[in-house]
C-alpha positions as CSV (number, residue, x, y, z in Angstrom):
1,X,0.2,0.0,0.0
2,X,3.0,2.2,0.7
3,X,3.8,2.4,-2.9
4,X,0.5,3.2,-4.3
5,X,0.7,6.1,-1.8
6,X,3.9,7.2,-3.1
7,X,2.4,7.2,-6.7
8,X,-0.9,8.8,-5.9
9,X,1.3,10.8,-3.6
10,X,3.3,11.7,-6.2
11,X,-0.4,12.3,-5.1
12,X,-1.9,10.7,-4.6
13,X,0.5,10.3,-4.6
14,X,2.6,12.1,-5.6
15,X,6.2,9.9,-5.8
16,X,2.9,9.5,-5.6
17,X,3.4,7.3,-5.2
18,X,6.4,6.7,-4.8
19,X,4.5,5.5,-1.7
20,X,-0.1,7.3,-3.4
21,X,-1.7,5.9,-4.0
22,X,-3.8,3.6,-2.9
23,X,-3.6,-0.3,-3.7
24,X,-1.7,-2.5,-1.6
25,X,1.7,-3.7,-2.8
26,X,0.3,-7.6,-1.8
27,X,-2.4,-7.1,-3.7
28,X,-5.3,-5.5,-1.8
29,X,-6.7,-2.7,-4.0
30,X,-7.4,0.5,-2.1
31,X,-9.5,3.1,-3.9
32,X,-9.4,7.0,-3.1
33,X,-12.0,9.5,-2.3
34,X,-11.9,13.1,-3.9
35,X,-14.6,15.5,-3.4
36,X,-15.9,17.4,-6.3
37,X,-13.9,19.8,-8.0
38,X,-13.6,23.3,-6.7
39,X,-13.3,26.5,-8.7
40,X,-9.8,27.0,-10.2
41,X,-7.0,28.5,-8.1
42,X,-4.2,29.8,-9.3
43,X,-0.6,28.5,-8.4
44,X,0.3,31.3,-6.1
45,X,-3.0,30.9,-4.2
46,X,-3.1,27.2,-3.8
47,X,-2.6,25.8,-0.1
48,X,-0.8,22.2,0.2
49,X,-4.6,20.7,0.4
50,X,-5.5,22.3,-2.7
51,X,-2.6,20.8,-4.4
52,X,-3.2,17.5,-3.4
53,X,-6.9,17.5,-4.1
54,X,-6.3,18.8,-7.6
55,X,-3.4,16.4,-8.8
56,X,-6.0,13.4,-7.4
57,X,-8.7,14.5,-9.5
58,X,-7.1,15.4,-12.6
59,X,-5.5,11.8,-12.6
60,X,-8.5,9.9,-11.3
61,X,-10.8,11.7,-13.7
62,X,-8.8,10.7,-16.9
63,X,-8.5,7.1,-15.5
64,X,-12.5,7.1,-15.0
65,X,-13.0,8.4,-18.5
66,X,-11.5,5.6,-20.1
67,X,-10.9,3.1,-17.4
68,X,-11.2,0.0,-19.7
69,X,-8.4,1.1,-22.0
70,X,-6.0,1.7,-18.8
71,X,-6.7,-1.8,-17.7
72,X,-5.8,-3.3,-21.3
73,X,-2.9,-1.3,-21.1
74,X,-1.5,-0.3,-17.8
75,X,1.3,1.2,-19.3
76,X,-0.6,4.2,-20.4
77,X,-0.9,5.2,-16.6
78,X,2.8,6.3,-16.7
79,X,2.2,9.4,-18.6
80,X,-0.7,10.4,-16.3
81,X,1.5,10.4,-13.4
82,X,4.2,12.2,-15.3
83,X,1.6,15.2,-16.0
84,X,-0.3,15.1,-12.8
85,X,1.3,13.8,-10.2
86,X,5.3,14.2,-10.5
87,X,5.3,17.8,-10.9
88,X,4.0,17.9,-7.3
89,X,6.4,15.6,-5.8
90,X,9.8,16.6,-5.2
91,X,11.7,13.2,-6.1
92,X,15.3,14.4,-5.4
93,X,14.6,15.6,-1.7
94,X,12.8,12.1,-1.1
95,X,15.5,10.4,-2.5
96,X,18.0,12.4,-0.6
97,X,16.1,11.3,2.5
98,X,16.0,7.7,1.5
99,X,19.4,7.2,1.2
100,X,20.5,9.4,4.0
101,X,24.0,9.2,4.7
102,X,24.6,7.4,1.4
103,X,23.4,10.3,-0.6
104,X,26.3,12.4,0.8
105,X,29.1,10.0,-0.2
106,X,27.5,9.1,-3.7
107,X,28.6,11.1,-6.9
108,X,26.2,12.8,-9.1
109,X,25.7,10.0,-11.3
110,X,24.7,7.8,-8.7
111,X,22.2,10.1,-7.6
112,X,20.6,10.6,-10.9
113,X,20.6,7.0,-11.7
114,X,18.8,6.2,-8.2
115,X,16.2,8.7,-8.6
116,X,15.4,7.7,-12.2
117,X,15.6,3.9,-11.2
118,X,13.5,4.2,-8.2
119,X,10.8,6.2,-9.9
120,X,10.8,3.8,-12.7
121,X,10.9,0.8,-10.5
122,X,7.9,2.0,-8.6
123,X,5.7,2.8,-11.9
124,X,6.4,-0.6,-13.5
125,X,5.6,-2.5,-10.8
126,X,2.7,-0.7,-9.2
127,X,1.5,1.7,-11.6
128,X,-1.2,-0.5,-12.6
129,X,-2.7,-0.1,-9.2
130,X,-3.7,3.3,-10.1
131,X,-6.0,1.9,-12.5
132,X,-8.5,0.6,-10.2
133,X,-8.7,3.8,-8.0
134,X,-11.9,5.7,-7.8
135,X,-12.4,9.3,-7.1
136,X,-14.8,8.7,-4.2
137,X,-12.8,7.2,-1.0
138,X,-10.2,9.7,-0.4
139,X,-10.9,12.8,1.9
140,X,-8.6,15.5,1.8
141,X,-8.9,17.9,4.8
142,X,-8.4,21.7,4.5
143,X,-4.9,23.0,5.7
144,X,-4.1,26.3,7.2
145,X,-0.8,27.1,6.8
146,X,1.3,30.2,7.9
147,X,2.2,32.5,5.0
148,X,5.9,32.3,6.7
149,X,5.8,28.2,6.9
150,X,7.9,26.3,4.7
151,X,6.6,23.0,5.7
152,X,3.1,21.7,6.0
153,X,1.2,18.5,6.5
154,X,-1.8,17.6,4.5
155,X,-4.0,15.0,6.2
156,X,-6.3,12.7,4.1
157,X,-8.6,9.8,4.9
158,X,-8.9,6.6,2.9
159,X,-11.9,4.3,2.9
160,X,-11.0,0.8,1.8
161,X,-13.4,-1.4,0.1
162,X,-14.4,-3.0,3.5
163,X,-15.2,0.3,4.9
164,X,-12.1,0.5,7.2
165,X,-10.6,4.0,7.1
166,X,-6.7,4.6,6.9
167,X,-4.8,8.0,7.5
168,X,-2.7,9.0,4.9
169,X,-0.7,12.2,5.2
170,X,1.7,14.1,3.2
171,X,4.6,16.0,4.5
172,X,5.2,18.9,2.1
173,X,7.7,21.5,1.7
174,X,8.0,25.0,-0.2
175,X,10.4,25.0,-2.8
176,X,10.8,27.8,-5.7
177,X,8.0,25.9,-7.7
178,X,5.9,26.0,-4.9
179,X,4.5,23.3,-2.4
180,X,5.6,19.8,-3.1
181,X,5.2,16.6,-1.4
182,X,8.3,14.4,-0.1
183,X,7.0,11.8,2.4
184,X,3.8,10.0,2.6
185,X,2.8,8.7,6.1
186,X,0.3,5.9,6.2
187,X,-1.4,5.1,9.7
188,X,1.6,6.1,11.0
189,X,4.4,4.5,8.9
190,X,6.4,6.7,6.5
191,X,7.3,5.8,3.3
192,X,10.5,7.4,3.2
193,X,11.6,5.5,6.6
194,X,10.5,2.1,5.1
195,X,12.2,2.4,1.9
196,X,15.5,3.5,3.7
197,X,15.2,0.4,5.9
198,X,14.5,-1.8,2.8
199,X,17.7,-0.3,1.0
200,X,20.3,0.2,3.7
201,X,20.8,-3.5,4.2
202,X,21.8,-4.0,0.5
203,X,24.0,-0.8,0.2
204,X,26.0,-2.1,3.5
205,X,26.5,-5.2,2.3
206,X,27.1,-4.9,-1.7
207,X,27.1,-1.0,-2.2
208,X,24.8,1.4,-3.9
209,X,25.7,0.6,-7.6
210,X,24.3,-2.9,-6.6
211,X,21.1,-1.5,-5.4
212,X,20.6,1.0,-8.5
213,X,21.2,-2.1,-10.6
214,X,18.4,-3.9,-9.0
215,X,16.1,-1.1,-9.5
216,X,17.1,-0.5,-12.9
217,X,16.3,-4.2,-13.8
218,X,12.8,-3.6,-12.5
219,X,12.8,-5.4,-9.1
220,X,10.4,-4.4,-6.6
221,X,11.9,-2.0,-4.0
222,X,10.0,-3.5,-1.1
223,X,11.3,-6.7,-2.1
224,X,15.2,-6.0,-2.2
225,X,15.4,-6.4,1.6
226,X,14.3,-9.8,1.4
227,X,17.4,-11.2,-0.1
228,X,19.9,-9.4,1.9
229,X,20.7,-10.7,5.4
230,X,22.4,-7.7,7.0
231,X,19.6,-5.7,9.2
232,X,19.7,-1.9,9.0
233,X,20.2,0.0,12.7
Protein backbone atom coordinates (compact mmCIF):
# COMPACT_ATOMS: atom_id res chain seq x y z
CA UNK A 1 0.00 0.00 0.00
CA UNK A 2 2.83 2.38 0.70
CA UNK A 3 3.79 2.23 -2.95
CA UNK A 4 0.49 3.25 -4.28
CA UNK A 5 0.62 5.87 -1.65
CA UNK A 6 3.81 7.15 -3.17
CA UNK A 7 2.35 7.17 -6.60
CA UNK A 8 -0.89 8.89 -5.88
CA UNK A 9 1.14 10.96 -3.51
CA UNK A 10 3.34 11.79 -6.22
CA UNK A 11 -0.38 12.39 -5.16
CA UNK A 12 -1.98 10.66 -4.70
CA UNK A 13 0.47 10.29 -4.79
CA UNK A 14 2.69 11.87 -5.57
CA UNK A 15 6.23 10.00 -5.76
CA UNK A 16 2.97 9.71 -5.84
CA UNK A 17 3.33 7.24 -5.00
CA UNK A 18 6.37 6.61 -4.82
CA UNK A 19 4.60 5.47 -1.98
CA UNK A 20 -0.22 7.12 -3.41
CA UNK A 21 -1.69 5.76 -4.09
CA UNK A 22 -3.78 3.39 -2.94
CA UNK A 23 -3.53 -0.23 -3.62
CA UNK A 24 -1.69 -2.66 -1.56
CA UNK A 25 1.69 -3.90 -2.70
CA UNK A 26 0.56 -7.37 -1.71
CA UNK A 27 -2.35 -7.05 -4.10
CA UNK A 28 -5.11 -5.53 -1.97
CA UNK A 29 -6.72 -2.78 -3.95
CA UNK A 30 -7.36 0.48 -2.18
CA UNK A 31 -9.44 3.15 -3.76
CA UNK A 32 -9.48 6.88 -3.12
CA UNK A 33 -12.04 9.49 -2.42
CA UNK A 34 -12.04 12.99 -3.71
CA UNK A 35 -14.68 15.66 -3.27
CA UNK A 36 -16.09 17.49 -6.26
CA UNK A 37 -13.72 19.88 -7.93
CA UNK A 38 -13.62 23.39 -6.61
CA UNK A 39 -13.17 26.56 -8.62
CA UNK A 40 -9.78 26.91 -10.22
CA UNK A 41 -7.17 28.47 -8.01
CA UNK A 42 -4.03 30.14 -9.24
CA UNK A 43 -0.77 28.44 -8.43
CA UNK A 44 0.30 31.16 -6.04
CA UNK A 45 -2.95 30.87 -4.09
CA UNK A 46 -3.04 27.09 -3.84
CA UNK A 47 -2.72 25.64 -0.38
CA UNK A 48 -0.98 22.30 0.12
CA UNK A 49 -4.43 20.66 0.40
CA UNK A 50 -5.52 22.28 -2.88
CA UNK A 51 -2.51 20.77 -4.64
CA UNK A 52 -3.15 17.26 -3.34
CA UNK A 53 -6.83 17.39 -4.20
CA UNK A 54 -6.33 18.88 -7.65
CA UNK A 55 -3.65 16.38 -8.65
CA UNK A 56 -5.78 13.46 -7.53
CA UNK A 57 -8.91 14.74 -9.23
CA UNK A 58 -7.17 15.21 -12.55
CA UNK A 59 -5.40 11.86 -12.51
CA UNK A 60 -8.36 9.78 -11.38
CA UNK A 61 -10.72 11.76 -13.59
CA UNK A 62 -8.79 10.78 -16.70
CA UNK A 63 -8.57 7.17 -15.59
CA UNK A 64 -12.31 7.10 -14.93
CA UNK A 65 -13.05 8.47 -18.38
CA UNK A 66 -11.40 5.49 -20.08
CA UNK A 67 -10.78 2.88 -17.42
CA UNK A 68 -11.15 -0.10 -19.76
CA UNK A 69 -8.34 1.17 -21.98
CA UNK A 70 -6.04 1.64 -18.98
CA UNK A 71 -6.87 -1.85 -17.75
CA UNK A 72 -5.90 -3.31 -21.12
CA UNK A 73 -2.65 -1.35 -21.19
CA UNK A 74 -1.55 -0.22 -17.68
CA UNK A 75 1.57 1.37 -19.15
CA UNK A 76 -0.67 4.23 -20.29
CA UNK A 77 -0.89 5.28 -16.65
CA UNK A 78 2.70 6.48 -16.70
CA UNK A 79 2.03 9.61 -18.81
CA UNK A 80 -0.74 10.55 -16.36
CA UNK A 81 1.63 10.23 -13.42
CA UNK A 82 4.24 12.28 -15.26
CA UNK A 83 1.69 14.94 -16.18
CA UNK A 84 -0.36 15.34 -13.01
CA UNK A 85 1.50 13.83 -10.08
CA UNK A 86 5.23 14.08 -10.62
CA UNK A 87 5.29 17.90 -10.88
CA UNK A 88 4.02 18.07 -7.29
CA UNK A 89 6.41 15.51 -5.83
CA UNK A 90 10.00 16.41 -4.94
CA UNK A 91 11.69 13.25 -6.15
CA UNK A 92 15.23 14.46 -5.49
CA UNK A 93 14.51 15.57 -1.92
CA UNK A 94 12.72 12.28 -1.22
CA UNK A 95 15.66 10.34 -2.67
CA UNK A 96 18.06 12.26 -0.43
CA UNK A 97 16.02 11.31 2.62
CA UNK A 98 15.69 7.66 1.56
CA UNK A 99 19.44 7.26 0.99
CA UNK A 100 20.41 9.29 4.05
CA UNK A 101 24.16 9.10 4.66
CA UNK A 102 24.65 7.33 1.33
CA UNK A 103 23.34 10.32 -0.59
CA UNK A 104 26.17 12.41 0.81
CA UNK A 105 28.82 9.97 -0.40
CA UNK A 106 27.18 9.22 -3.77
CA UNK A 107 28.48 10.94 -6.89
CA UNK A 108 26.17 12.85 -9.23
CA UNK A 109 25.81 9.95 -11.64
CA UNK A 110 24.75 7.61 -8.83
CA UNK A 111 22.26 10.14 -7.51
CA UNK A 112 20.67 10.64 -10.92
CA UNK A 113 20.54 6.92 -11.61
CA UNK A 114 18.98 6.19 -8.23
CA UNK A 115 16.25 8.82 -8.62
CA UNK A 116 15.36 7.58 -12.12
CA UNK A 117 15.58 3.89 -11.23
CA UNK A 118 13.57 4.20 -8.03
CA UNK A 119 10.80 6.21 -9.69
CA UNK A 120 10.53 3.97 -12.76
CA UNK A 121 10.72 0.81 -10.67
CA UNK A 122 7.76 1.99 -8.62
CA UNK A 123 5.78 2.82 -11.74
CA UNK A 124 6.62 -0.43 -13.50
CA UNK A 125 5.70 -2.59 -10.53
CA UNK A 126 2.77 -0.70 -9.07
CA UNK A 127 1.51 1.77 -11.65
CA UNK A 128 -1.26 -0.57 -12.72
CA UNK A 129 -2.74 -0.28 -9.22
CA UNK A 130 -3.85 3.24 -10.08
CA UNK A 131 -6.14 1.84 -12.76
CA UNK A 132 -8.47 0.47 -10.10
CA UNK A 133 -8.65 3.65 -8.05
CA UNK A 134 -11.90 5.56 -7.93
CA UNK A 135 -12.47 9.16 -6.98
CA UNK A 136 -14.89 8.57 -4.16
CA UNK A 137 -12.75 7.21 -1.36
CA UNK A 138 -10.23 9.92 -0.53
CA UNK A 139 -11.11 12.76 1.77
CA UNK A 140 -8.67 15.66 1.74
CA UNK A 141 -8.90 17.85 4.82
CA UNK A 142 -8.38 21.61 4.46
CA UNK A 143 -5.02 22.92 5.57
CA UNK A 144 -4.26 26.26 7.16
CA UNK A 145 -0.63 27.18 6.65
CA UNK A 146 1.13 30.26 7.98
CA UNK A 147 2.43 32.35 5.05
CA UNK A 148 5.93 32.20 6.51
CA UNK A 149 5.90 28.41 6.94
CA UNK A 150 8.05 26.26 4.69
CA UNK A 151 6.68 22.87 5.79
CA UNK A 152 3.13 21.57 6.00
CA UNK A 153 1.20 18.35 6.52
CA UNK A 154 -1.88 17.54 4.48
CA UNK A 155 -4.23 15.15 6.22
CA UNK A 156 -6.29 12.77 4.13
CA UNK A 157 -8.46 9.79 4.89
CA UNK A 158 -8.85 6.77 2.66
CA UNK A 159 -11.87 4.47 2.87
CA UNK A 160 -11.08 0.91 1.85
CA UNK A 161 -13.51 -1.45 0.14
CA UNK A 162 -14.25 -3.13 3.48
CA UNK A 163 -15.17 0.31 4.91
CA UNK A 164 -12.06 0.54 7.06
CA UNK A 165 -10.52 4.01 7.12
CA UNK A 166 -6.83 4.75 6.91
CA UNK A 167 -5.10 8.00 7.78
CA UNK A 168 -2.76 8.98 4.94
CA UNK A 169 -0.88 12.21 5.46
CA UNK A 170 1.45 14.02 3.07
CA UNK A 171 4.55 15.88 4.22
CA UNK A 172 5.17 18.89 1.98
CA UNK A 173 7.72 21.66 1.78
CA UNK A 174 7.86 24.95 -0.02
CA UNK A 175 10.21 25.10 -3.00
CA UNK A 176 10.98 27.70 -5.65
CA UNK A 177 8.31 25.96 -7.75
CA UNK A 178 5.67 25.96 -5.03
CA UNK A 179 4.57 23.36 -2.50
CA UNK A 180 5.76 19.82 -3.18
CA UNK A 181 5.25 16.54 -1.35
CA UNK A 182 8.22 14.44 -0.31
CA UNK A 183 6.87 11.86 2.13
CA UNK A 184 3.65 9.96 2.74
CA UNK A 185 2.69 8.64 6.15
CA UNK A 186 0.17 5.78 6.12
CA UNK A 187 -1.33 4.97 9.51
CA UNK A 188 1.79 6.25 11.22
CA UNK A 189 4.31 4.63 8.87
CA UNK A 190 6.55 6.87 6.75
CA UNK A 191 7.31 5.54 3.28
CA UNK A 192 10.72 7.25 3.37
CA UNK A 193 11.64 5.46 6.58
CA UNK A 194 10.32 2.16 5.22
CA UNK A 195 12.33 2.34 2.00
CA UNK A 196 15.41 3.49 3.88
CA UNK A 197 15.17 0.34 5.99
CA UNK A 198 14.63 -1.77 2.86
CA UNK A 199 17.65 -0.33 1.05
CA UNK A 200 20.28 0.15 3.75
CA UNK A 201 21.02 -3.55 4.19
CA UNK A 202 21.61 -3.94 0.45
CA UNK A 203 23.88 -0.88 0.33
CA UNK A 204 25.84 -1.97 3.42
CA UNK A 205 26.40 -5.44 2.01
CA UNK A 206 26.92 -4.85 -1.71
CA UNK A 207 27.12 -1.11 -2.28
CA UNK A 208 24.90 1.58 -3.79
CA UNK A 209 25.58 0.56 -7.39
CA UNK A 210 24.20 -2.91 -6.66
CA UNK A 211 20.96 -1.41 -5.34
CA UNK A 212 20.63 0.88 -8.35
CA UNK A 213 21.24 -2.00 -10.76
CA UNK A 214 18.49 -4.05 -9.14
CA UNK A 215 16.05 -1.16 -9.37
CA UNK A 216 17.01 -0.53 -12.99
CA UNK A 217 16.29 -4.20 -13.70
CA UNK A 218 12.74 -3.64 -12.48
CA UNK A 219 12.94 -5.37 -9.12
CA UNK A 220 10.29 -4.31 -6.63
CA UNK A 221 11.79 -1.93 -4.05
CA UNK A 222 9.93 -3.69 -1.23
CA UNK A 223 11.48 -7.05 -2.22
CA UNK A 224 15.10 -5.93 -2.12
CA UNK A 225 15.51 -6.24 1.64
CA UNK A 226 14.22 -9.83 1.52
CA UNK A 227 17.34 -11.04 -0.26
CA UNK A 228 19.85 -9.44 2.06
CA UNK A 229 20.76 -10.68 5.50
CA UNK A 230 22.26 -7.51 6.97
CA UNK A 231 19.84 -5.69 9.22
CA UNK A 232 19.57 -1.91 9.13
CA UNK A 233 20.17 -0.19 12.45
